[in-house]
N, C-alpha and C positions, 0 to 999 in steps of 0.2 A: 953685585955678582957676588962683594963679600959677604953681604946676609946669606944668600942663597948657599956660600959655601960655610959659612959659620955654620948653617942650620943642618948640616950634615949632606946639601946638597940635592936638597927632595923638595919640590914644592906641593903643597897640598891640592889635593883635586878637589873637583868643583863641588861644593855641599848638592844635595838631591832632594827630591820631594819637598821642596819649599813651597808653603803654603801659609796665606796669610788669612786670617779671621777675625772679625769686629767681635770681640768681647764680650759685647752685653754691656759694659759698666757706662758706654757714651763718650768715651774720650780715650780708648786705648784699643789695641789690636795685639792679637797673639800670633806671633809667627813660627811654625813648626817646620823641622828639616829633618835630613839625614848627612851626619856628620861626615866632613871631608875624610879621605883614607890620607894620614900622614906618617911617613919614616922619617924620623929626625931629631935633634933634639929640641927640648922643650915643648909646651905645648901650643894650641891654638886656642884665638879668641875671635867669635863671631860676632859683627857687626850688621844691624840691621838700622837702614836710612829711609827715613819717609820722602815721600814723592808727592805731592809737594811741601814746602816749610822745611825740611832737611831734618828732622827730629830724628835720633839717635838713641838706640840702647844695645849693649852687650852683655853676652853671656859664654862662656864656654862651654854649655850643653843647652839642646834645644827642649821646651820650646823658650823665647824671647820675648817678653812683655813690653810693647814700646805705648808708653802714657803721651800725655798732654794734646793729643791728637785734636779736633774739632768735630764736635757732632752733627751731624748731618750733611759733613764731605766726605769726597772721595779720595781714594789715596793707594799708590801701589808701593811695594816697600823691594828695595836691594839689599841680598845679603852678600856679607863675603868672610872668610875668614883667614887672618893673620897671625903667623908664628909669634913666636918670642924675639925671634930674632927680625921680624920685619917683612916674612916673605908671605905674599898673600895668594889665594886662590884666585879664581876666576870668580867674579861676581854673577847672581843669579836674581833676575826681579818677578816680584809676583804678579800676580793679577789686580787690578785696579776693585777694592771693596769698598765699600761705603762704612762708614763709623757712625753709629748709632748706639742707643739704650735699648737693651731688650726691657719687656714690660715685665713687673715684678707678678710674682707666683700668686696665685687667685687663692684665696681662704674658702675651701668648700663649706657649703652648706646643710641642706636637708634634703634629702633627694623623696619625691612624694608622691602618690598615686592620683592619678589624672580624673578626678570624678566625670564621670559618662563619656569618658573618651577610651575606647579598646585598648588594652594594653599599651599604655602610656605613662610617663611619669617626669616630672617637673623636678629641674638638678638647679638648686640656686646657689650662688657663690657670692662672694665680695670679691672686686680686683685690685690686684694690687696695685704697687706703685707703677703710672705712666709711663710709658717708654719713647721712643720717637716715631712719630707718627700712628697712624690707625694700628689699635690691638683688636684681634678676631679672638672672640672664646669659643671652644669646642670641647664639650661634653661626650665622652667615650663610654661605653657601657664595659661591664665586664660581667659574665662571659660575653662572646658574640662580637667585641668591637664594632657596635651598631652608634653612630656619630651625629651629633647635631649643633648646630653653629647660632649663637645669638645672645642677647642680653639677659641678665638673670631674671627670673629662671629660663632655663632652657630646656625646651619640651621633646623627649624623648620616644619617638614613636616606633611601630612595627617591631615590637619586644614578642618576648614567647609569653603565653597565658602561663601563670604557677609555674614562673621561672624567677629565682632569686637572682638579684642584681645590683654591683656596686659601680658608682661612676666616679670619673676622674674630670677637671675643668683646666684643660689647656690654654694658655694666653699667649698668642705668638703676634708678631709684628716682622716685618724687613728685616729682622736684625737679630732673632732669635726667638726662644719660646721659653715658658716654664711651667711647672706642672702642679697642679694642688694635690692635696693626699685625696685618698678614696674616702666616698661617702658611706652614709650608712649604708645599711642592706633592705632592699624593697622588692616586694614581690609583685610582677606584673600580672594584668586578669581583664576580664572583661565586666563591663558593667552588666545589669540585670536590663532585662524588656520590660515594657509594662505590663498589669495585669488587667484582665477584661474583668469589670464590673458586672456582679449580677446584680438580684431583686433583693433590695431592703423590705423585711418583713417584723410585724410585731412579735416579739415572745410572747406568748400566752403565758399567764398566772406570775410572770414577773415584771414590776411594775416601772412604767418610764423604761423600759430595755427592745433595744432594736438589732436584728440578727442581719449583717450586711455579708451577703455572699459574693465571693469572687473567683475568677479562675486565674491561677499564678503565670505570667509571662517566662521567659528561660531566664533561668537563676544567675545565670552568669558566672563568675569565678567565685565560690566562697557559696556561705548557706546565706540566705536572703532573710532580714525579717520584714513583717507585713502589717500595715498600722492603717485602719480606719480612720478618717477625719472627719470629723461632723461641720454641715453648716446650717444654721450659725453655729456661732461658741468654740470652733477650730479645737475641740476636745480630741484626745487621740485616744483608740481603744486598740492593743494589739494583739495578734493571733493568728491562725490559719481559718480557712474560710469553713464556716462564716464566722466573721468577728463579733463579738458582742459587746454592742454599746449600751452601756446604763448610764443609770440617775442622769438620764436627760429630763427635760422638763415639760410636763404633762400640758397637753393640748397644743404643744408647739411641732408645728412641720419642720422636719430634715430632710437634707439630703448628705451622703455620702462619696467620699473616696478616696481610693486604697493606694497607700503608697510603697514601693518596695525598695530596700534601701539593703547594699551591700558597702563592703570599704571601697567598691568602684564606681558606685554611682547610686542615682534615687530617683526613680521614675512614678511619677504619679498617673492615675486611672482619670479616666472619665466622669461625671457626677453619675451616681444611684439615681431610682428612682424615688420620688418626695413621699415620706412616710409619717404620720403623726403622733408623737408618744404620747403615754395614757396611761391611768389607773385601773385596775379592776375592782369592782363594786366590792366594799365589807360582806364580810359575813352575815347572813341574816339570822333571826331567830324564830324557832317555831312557838310561838304563845298559846294557841287552842286547838284540840282538834275537836268537833262532834259528828256524830255519826247519824245516816241517814238511811232510807231503801235504798241500797247497792250504793249508796256515793258516801263521802265524807268530805265536811267544810274544814279547810286547815286556814288557821290565820297567821299572821307573821309579822315579824317586824323586820326592815330593812337596816343593813349594816350602813356605813359611809358609803357617799355617793361618789361612784368612779368616773372614770371619762366616758361622756357620751351615754346614748340610753342604757337602762338597765332591764330585762327581761327576767322576771320570777317564775319560777317552774316547781309546782310541787310533784313529787314523786313516791309512788306506794312502795312498802316492802310489806308481803312479799308483792310479783307480779310487774313490778315496775311500771305502772300506768300512771301517766303525767298529766298534768293539766297545767296552764300556765294564766297570770292575768296579775291584779291588784289583791291587796287581802280583803275578806278572804277568797281562797281559791277552791272551787267546788272539783271533785274528784271523783268521775261517774266510773260506769263499767267496772265496778267492783263486788265480789262475791258476797249475800249475806251469810253471816255467820262466820267470816275469817277476819281472824284479830289483823290489823294492819298498822304500822308505824307509818310514817310521813317526814322526808327532809323538803325544807324549799332551798333551791339554787338560785344565785345573784347572777348574772352572765352580762356582760358587753363585749365588746369588739377586743378586748385588752385580758381577758379571763374570766373565770368564775370562784365562787365559792360557795360552800353548802353548809346549811345548820348541820346541829346535833340532831339525832332521830327525834321525834316526837314521843307522847306517851301510846299507848296501846289502845286502838280504838276499833268497836265491833261494827259493821253496817246490819242491820235487822230487816227483815218483812213486816208489814201491819199484819194483824190477826185477820180473822176470816168474820168481820161482823158485817152487818146490813152493808149496802141492801141486798145482798142475797144469803141466804142458807143454805149451805152444803147439805143432802146431793142436788138440791134443786137451783141450777143454774138457768139463764135465759141462754136460750128461749123456750125453757121448757118448764113450764109451771100448770103441773096437771090440776083441774082441766081448763084452767083459765089463763089466755095469753092477753099479754097489752094489746089495747090497754084498757079490757075488760080485768078489773080485778073486783074480788070480795071486799065488801067493807074491811077495812086494817089490814088489808095485805101487805107485804114487804113495800116498801123499804123497813118499814116500822107497825108494830103491833101494839097499838096503845093499851093499857098505858104501861106497856113493857118495853125501855128501850137500854138498849147496850149501854153498858153490859150486863143489865138486871133481865134475866130471861127465867121466866117458871120452867119448870122442867117440862114444857113441852115445845119442842122444835120440830118444825116439819119432819118427816109427813103424820107425826103424831100432835094431833089437834084438840082441844079441849072437847067435850061433847057440843054439839049443836054447833061447830065451827069450822070451818075448812071447808074441803070439797063435798060438796051436795047440801050445805047447810039449807034452811028453811028461814 
């Protein structure tokens, strides 16, 4: 009673809102409270005592940290306020809590796009110090608050295409949680879909080249690149359809696939048809031309051999009259008296090359020499008809043979010769 009297006759009220929490350090707890109301002399000191173990800690203010506890054990705590004159408030006991260590804060790693998985990001991290008991790691997106749990890397799915995200990783156990810093920013997106392979074809007049056609699939997010890949050789050629594969090996059969690639994945088509690469023939040279009756003989020399069978074709200018074969080629159906030049083209399944033009040459008709003398052409030979010819009638009149004739031509014959001779 003397103490109460000395303190001014007032007893402190009971502290309120008393809550005990595990500190996360592994051997301590934190008790927070609302201080007592007190009207009197001196101050109030608050003391917390654990149960079990009767470990105590005191402070004039909230909160009070009590240390020396045993990790993995459970405790309740009793709080009481005592004035400088020894007058105590009523005590308050907390709920029982477990004491343990929080996990250490994770160190954030790199957030990366997951190849060929639409709108997914892998988040890597390094775990901090181990806490008490099992630890769960949870990645959370910003924006959106989309979460996923697991070991590193944590895969976060269901994001929005073309949206930029950062991520944090929280480590949590039964005693508390800690969070990493934010990751790098990464844009989620969709992977492309596979291209449909078309027909691979020989490129005419380009040695050892093949064009590979395809139809693109869905582009996904971003701009795809397309790459044709040869088999054999695994040589890569990039572009749009058709992609041209060059520098191949002559007489080698190839198939091709087309790979579609973006930052969000790569997909490869089925194989194309088989095509054999090759060389076109070398350029031929016209060596000589000689005229005949409505025709010209064209001699040439072939260039280097190409891949497969080569065809040689001579072409006239003017007229574009053609004939094919080995040297010499005879071009018929020309016009006598017309000057022509000729080229020779060597061609195979891989292209063609054409020679320079030849020198000019003019086909000619033969002169009107025996066996007939105009204007008497068969069957009109007055008055003699085959097989009844007078002596020395056409085809020749001895002793005059072409081209040497005396100035007597039918119907003008020398005396005693010709029709009605005796």
